C-alpha positions in Angstrom: -7.5 -17.0 -23.0 -4.9 -17.8 -20.4 -2.5 -15.3 -22.0 -5.1 -12.6 -21.9 -5.8 -13.2 -18.2 -2.1 -13.1 -17.4 -1.7 -9.8 -19.2 -4.7 -8.3 -17.4 -3.3 -9.4 -14.0 0.2 -8.1 -14.9 -1.4 -4.8 -15.9 -3.2 -4.6 -12.6 0.0 -5.2 -10.7 1.8 -2.4 -12.6 -1.1 0.0 -11.7 -0.6 -1.0 -8.0 3.1 -0.2 -8.1 2.3 3.2 -9.6 -0.6 3.9 -7.1 1.5 2.9 -4.1 4.3 5.4 -5.3 1.7 8.2 -5.4 0.3 7.3 -1.9 3.8 7.1 -0.5 4.6 10.6 -1.9 1.3 11.9 -0.3 2.2 10.4 3.1 5.6 12.0 3.0 4.1 15.4 2.1 1.7 15.0 5.0 4.6 14.3 7.3 6.5 17.3 6.2 3.5 19.6 6.8 2.4 17.9 10.1 5.7 17.0 11.7 4.9 13.2 11.7 3.4 10.4 9.8 -0.3 9.5 10.2 -0.6 7.1 13.2 -2.5 3.9 12.3 -0.7 1.2 14.3 -3.6 -1.2 13.5 -3.6 -0.3 9.9 -6.1 1.5 7.7 -7.5 0.9 4.2 -6.9 3.6 1.6 -10.0 3.8 -0.6 -12.0 6.6 -1.9 -15.3 5.2 -0.7 -14.4 4.4 2.9 -14.0 8.0 4.1 -11.8 7.1 7.0 -9.7 9.7 8.7 -6.5 8.6 6.9 -8.2 9.2 3.5 -9.3 12.7 4.8 -5.8 13.5 6.0 -4.2 12.5 2.6 -6.8 14.3 0.5 -4.9 17.6 0.3 -1.9 15.7 -1.1 -3.8 13.2 -3.2 -7.0 14.7 -4.4 -8.0 11.5 -6.3 -7.5 8.6 -4.0 -6.4 5.6 -6.0 -8.3 2.3 -5.8 -6.9 -1.1 -6.4 -7.9 -2.3 -9.9 -10.0 -5.1 -8.3 -10.9 -3.3 -5.1 -12.7 -6.3 -3.6 -11.8 -8.4 -0.6 -8.1 -8.4 0.2 -7.4 -6.3 -2.9 -7.2 -2.9 -1.2 -4.3 -0.5 -0.5 -3.4 -0.6 3.2 -1.3 1.8 5.3 0.2 0.5 8.6 2.3 2.5 11.0 2.8 -0.5 13.3 4.4 -2.9 10.8 7.5 -5.0 11.6 9.7 -5.0 8.6 12.1 -7.5 10.1 9.5 -10.3 10.4 6.7 -9.1 8.1 4.2 -9.1 11.0 1.3 -6.8 10.7 0.6 -4.4 13.6 3.6 -5.6 15.7 6.4 -3.1 15.0 7.2 0.6 14.4 7.8 0.7 10.7 5.4 2.6 8.4 4.5 0.8 5.2 1.9 0.6 2.4 1.1 -2.8 1.1 -1.3 -4.5 -1.4 -1.7 -8.1 -2.6 -0.5 -8.8 -6.2 -2.4 -11.1 -8.6 0.6 -12.5 -10.5 2.8 -13.7 -7.6 5.5 -11.3 -8.9 5.6 -9.1 -5.8 9.1 -10.3 -5.2 10.2 -8.6 -8.4 9.2 -5.3 -6.9 9.9 -5.8 -3.2 13.2 -4.6 -1.8 15.2 -6.3 0.9 14.6 -3.6 3.5 11.2 -4.8 4.5 9.8 -8.4 4.7 6.3 -8.7 3.1 3.5 -10.4 5.2 3.3 -13.1 2.5 4.9 -13.9 -0.9 2.1 -12.4 -3.0 2.1 -9.0 -1.2 3.9 -5.9 -2.5 5.1 -3.8 0.5 6.8 -0.4 0.4 8.5 0.9 3.5 8.1 4.6 4.3 9.9 4.7 7.6 
């Protein structure tokens, strides 16, 4: 049973990588059309059911808003335009990122060296 659970968690993490790539592309298209990236220095969750202004802004570029495979508690996609990539501190910098917790602890396999994650189990993608 442990092998099955590990495979499910690994599959969830691969979905997260794909979803974050789609969200990143949508944010970049938004910036091209609007002259700047969405401004959420305190961060914003990206989820179909929350209806926040960020979700509304991205809808023309991402008609189906992806949801984390678990979509409960900390397992949500988050956009932050006030992230500090040097330290991994949330809401204390000027970098724009999307991040989401991983289930497998394998986030380091996907993270790049250009942006420090807030913790070891979080996948973070720098946009700017």
